Each structure stands twice: as structure tokens, then as C-alpha cells.
C-alpha positions in Angstrom: -7.0 -20.6 15.4 -4.4 -17.9 15.0 -4.1 -18.6 11.2 -7.8 -18.3 10.7 -8.1 -15.0 12.4 -5.1 -13.7 10.4 -6.7 -14.8 7.2 -10.0 -13.2 8.1 -8.3 -9.9 8.9 -6.3 -10.0 5.7 -9.5 -10.7 3.8 -11.2 -7.8 5.6 -8.2 -5.4 4.8 -8.4 -6.6 1.1 -12.0 -5.7 1.0 -11.3 -2.3 2.5 -8.6 -1.7 0.0 -10.9 -2.6 -2.9 -13.6 -0.3 -1.5 -11.1 2.6 -1.2 -9.9 1.9 -4.7 -13.4 2.3 -6.1 -13.9 5.5 -4.1 -10.6 6.8 -5.6 -11.9 5.9 -9.1 -15.2 7.7 -8.4 -13.3 10.8 -7.1 -11.0 10.7 -10.1 -14.0 10.6 -12.5 -15.7 13.4 -10.5 -12.7 15.7 -10.7 -12.0 14.9 -14.3 -9.7 12.3 -15.8 -8.4 14.8 -18.4 -7.2 17.3 -15.8 -5.4 14.6 -13.8 -3.6 13.3 -16.9 -2.8 16.8 -18.0 -1.1 17.4 -14.6 0.7 14.1 -14.8 1.9 14.7 -18.3 3.6 18.0 -17.2 5.7 16.2 -14.6 9.4 15.7 -15.1 9.8 12.0 -15.6 13.1 11.9 -13.8 11.6 13.4 -10.7 8.6 11.1 -10.9 10.9 8.0 -11.2 12.9 9.3 -8.2 9.7 9.7 -6.2 8.4 6.2 -7.0 11.9 4.7 -6.3 12.2 6.4 -2.9 8.7 5.4 -2.0 9.5 1.8 -2.9 12.7 1.9 -0.8 10.8 3.4 2.1 8.2 0.6 2.0 10.9 -2.0 1.8 12.8 -0.6 4.8 9.5 -0.4 6.8 8.7 -4.0 5.8 12.1 -5.2 6.9 11.8 -3.2 10.1 8.5 -4.9 11.0 10.0 -8.3 10.0 12.9 -7.8 12.4 10.6 -6.7 15.2 8.3 -9.7 14.7 11.4 -12.0 14.6 12.5 -10.6 17.9 9.0 -11.4 19.3 9.4 -14.9 17.8 6.5 -14.5 15.4 6.9 -16.0 12.0 5.3 -13.9 9.2 6.1 -14.2 5.5 7.4 -11.1 3.8 4.6 -11.5 1.2 1.9 -11.3 3.9 3.7 -8.5 5.7 4.0 -6.4 2.5 0.3 -6.8 1.9 -0.7 -5.7 5.4 1.8 -2.8 5.2 0.5 -1.6 1.9 -3.1 -1.9 3.0 -2.3 0.0 6.2 -0.5 2.8 4.2 -3.4 3.0 1.8 -6.0 3.3 4.5 -3.9 5.7 6.7 -3.3 8.2 3.9 
């Protein structure tokens, strides 16, 4: 029973993620794609790469932190599932 409820909640979070993605696309179209790409093209690529790398490192550390906490509680969760839930949570929270 536990696996089914986990799968249902993951499906629900996936649907929420897709819905927010479409809202993001609609907002992007509303504000203008050209302006967004103009701002992104003026960014320093080194700083952009550093920001993306530090974000990925922070996500990995947070994922490992949750994996350790769940291991202490004797709950087995695959890192793949944990990463999906963490990314969906970050997307909805921001």
C-alpha cells in the first residue's frame, strides 16, 4: 500500500510540475521571448556556468542530506525518486 500512495503522489507532483511549466511558458510569451533572450545574451557565460554549477551542487547536497535522514529512519528511497521529489518541491516552492 505504501508504494501505491508514493507512486500516486509522484504522479500528482509530476502533473503539478507540468502545469507550472506551461504557466511559465505562457508568462514567458506574455513578457516577450525577445526581451528574455536579450537579457540572457548579455550575461557573462562564466558567471552563468558558475551559477548553474553551484545550483547543481546545492541540489546534490540537499538530496544526499535527505537520503541520509531517511536512511537513519530506516526508509529506503532510491536517489532517482528522491531527486525527482526534491526538484518538484523546489520548483513549486520557488
